[in-house]
N, C-alpha and C positions, 0 to 999 in steps of 0.2 A: 452588515451590521446596519440597523436603520439608527439615523439619530434625529431626534423629535420629540414631541411627545404625542397620542393618543388623541383624537376626539375625546373620548369620554374621563380622558384624564386631563382636559384645559376643561371639561366642563365642571368636573368634579372640583374642583379649583377654584370655577367661577362661581359656584353655589357655595361653596365655603368662607368664598372672602366676603359675599352677598349677605350669607347669615350672621356673619362676625359684625359688620356694620350695621346690617338691624337691629343688631342687640346695645352694640356701643351707643350711636348716633344720640338714640332717647337720652340714654343716661348722661350722657356729655351734655346737650342740650338744657336736662333738667339741671344740673350741680351750676350750669351759667347763669341760671333763673334764679335759682334758690340763694346764688350769691346777689345778683341783682337785687333780690326783695330784704336779704339781710343789709346789705348797703344802704337798702332805702329805708329800712325803721330807724337805723342810728341817725342816718340824716334827717329824721321828722321827728324825733324825741330831740335831737339836739338843737331844733329849729325852736321848735315852742321852748324848750327851756332855755335858750337861748332871749328869747324876744319876753321872756317870764325875768329874767335878772335883767336887760336893757331897761326893762318897766321901771324895776324895784330901783338901779342905780340912778336915775331919772326922777329918782320922786315919789312916782307912782305907787300905789298901793299892791301887794299880792294878789294874782288873781283871784284870790278867795274873796277879796273886797270889794271887789265889781259886779252889778248884778248886769256888763255887759260884758262877758269873758269874748262875742266874736268882733270886737273893737277892741279890747284889752289887748288880745293876742298880733293884734294887724301891727299895731305902735310900731314896732319895730322887725317886721318882716316886709323883705323885699315882695309887696304885692302885685300881683300882673292882672286880676280879677276879683270881684268880689260880689256873688252873687247871694240874692234875697228874691225867694227861695232858691236853694243850692238846684242845681239844675237838675238831679238824681233825685230828690226827695223834696217833699215842699215840709217836712217836718225840720229840716234841716237849714240854716245858712252855709255858703259857702265860700273858701278865698281860696288861689289859688297864686301858688309861689311862681315867682323867677326860674326855678328848676324843675316847674309842671308838677310838682305834687301840688294837690286837691286837700285840704282840710277843712270835713263838714263839722258843725257845733252845733246840737238840738236845738229848736227853740222852744220848745214847750215845756212847763213848766212840770213835769210829772217824773217819774222815777221810769229807769230802765232794769230789767232784773238781766242779767251773765249769769245766770247758773246761782253760783255761790255771792256773787258781789251783788250790790244793786248801787248803782250811779245816779246821781241827780241829773238832768240834765239840765242845758240853759246856764243858770249861774253856779257856781262853786260854795260851799260852806256852811251844807245846811248840819247841825249839830244833831247828830243823832248817830246812826249805823258805823259809819267809818271804815277804817280800815287796817288788814295786821294783828288782830286780836291783842296777844301779848308782846310783839313784834313793836307797839304802839308807833308805827308809820302814819296815821292819821287820826283823831279824836272827832274826826267831821265827816259826812259824806261826799266822797269827792265827785269828781263833777268829770267827762270824761269828751273827746271829739274824735273824729274817724276821722283818719289819716290813709288815703290814696296815693303811694308812693309812684304811681307810675301814670298820675291824673284818670283820663278815662279811657285809655288802652286796657284790653282786658289781659286779666280774665276778670277786674274787680268782685272777689271775692274775697269776704273777710275771712281773716285769719284763725283759725280754732288753737285748743290746745296744742293738737299734734302735726298742724299744715302749716307752714308760714304762706301767706300769700302776700300779692300786694296791697290788700287794702288791713288794717287793725287798729285797735284802739287804744288810744293816747289817755292814762289817766292822771290827772291835774288832781294833787293832794293839795294839802295846805303847806308843802315843804318843796314840791318840786313835782315834772312830770314823769312818766315812765309809760313804757309799754306791758300791756293788757294780755298775759295766756303764756301761756308754758314756752310756745314756739317764737313767738317776736320778744320773749324776755331773754331768751337763749339766744337769738343773733342780735339781741342790744348789746349783752352782756360779754358776748362771744364766747360762750359756752357752745 
């Protein structure tokens, strides 16, 4: 009686293990990246909301009362770099935080259309469109900033309703800052 495995049996087991690894590793890595993006959304929105709250606590007006949202937001954030224009887009100003997030603020005075939502660039508070409909979130057109949770590391892709990536839009209303898009909102609110 022989003990051990034949070459065919050993090769079969190796092929089976290789196939399972080829399937499992990308799934595990994607889960890790998604978790990183989700925590980045929470951190970025909290950073902006904390800056707005600190400005108000110090007697400043709301983000809607300023003509210079870029400077207003930086007053109570630990900024390690400020760029005018942004290194990636000349239509934006940008600042980098100590935790390597990059926030880009549009500097043009036009509006940007994101499908069902039109956002005012640069400064907040134009009376008009607003958001929320019957929910009464805001009676004035919100402004937006672009948050990049990992700075200049790739993929540098803006999140959409279905997919969460390293960049996403933060809407600033007359009440607070919140993520824009279903995927970013799900990450922020823990869904």
